[in-house]
C-alpha positions, 0 to 999 in steps of 0.5 A: 409188680408194675405198681410197686416198681412205679412207686419206687417201693423196691423193698417190697419186690422180693416178698411180692415176687415170692408170693406171685411165684408160689401162687402161680405154681399152686394154681398150676398144680391145682389145674393139673390135678383137676385135669388128671381127676377128670381124665377118664371122663374127658377121654370117655367123651371121645373113645367108647371102645372096650379095647384101647386103640392106638389113638386112645393110647396116644391121646392118653399120653398127650393128655398127661403131658398137657396136664403136667405142662400146666405147672411149668407154663403157669410159672413161665407166664408169671415170670414173663408177664406178671413179673419181668414185663410188669417190672419194665423189662418187656424187651427182654421178655419179647426176645426170650419168647421169640428165641425160645420158640423160633431158635429152639422149639421150631427147629427142634420140632422140625428136626425131630419130625423130619429127620429122626421121625420121633413119636408125636408124644415126644414132640409134645413133650418138647414144649415142656422143655421149651418152657423149662428153658424160658423159666431158667432164663427168666430166673437168671434175669430175675436174680440179676436185678437188671429187669426193674425199670420204672417206666412211670419216671419217663412220663413226667 
């Protein structure tokens, strides 16, 4: 992405962006599918009882959320690091990451934990919501076309 922007080949951006996004979602889906296929093998390394314990049930739920999160995390990482930041919009990416984590995720996690006393599985699921918010914000920024900055021009 940075090479395309630096070479002023902006007409290639839509196709390249689409390819990168499809690739990141595909990698996320494949990774999630592999994790789910190995679920019983991985959990068997930690739990050996015939009767599932509360810890095993919670771990199973957390494992499912972790596997599902790979899809949206791969999309989020591609948008933030692979497209927007590589296209010269590092400041926006930093602000998005900081606000999503410090203004949304951490206060919500504190509130859900210490005020509502919710189940830990919901707290882990909150990470999916944070990533989803970042994806929406990044798609908005991507569609605005204000993210393309040729950083190489200032070096001459």
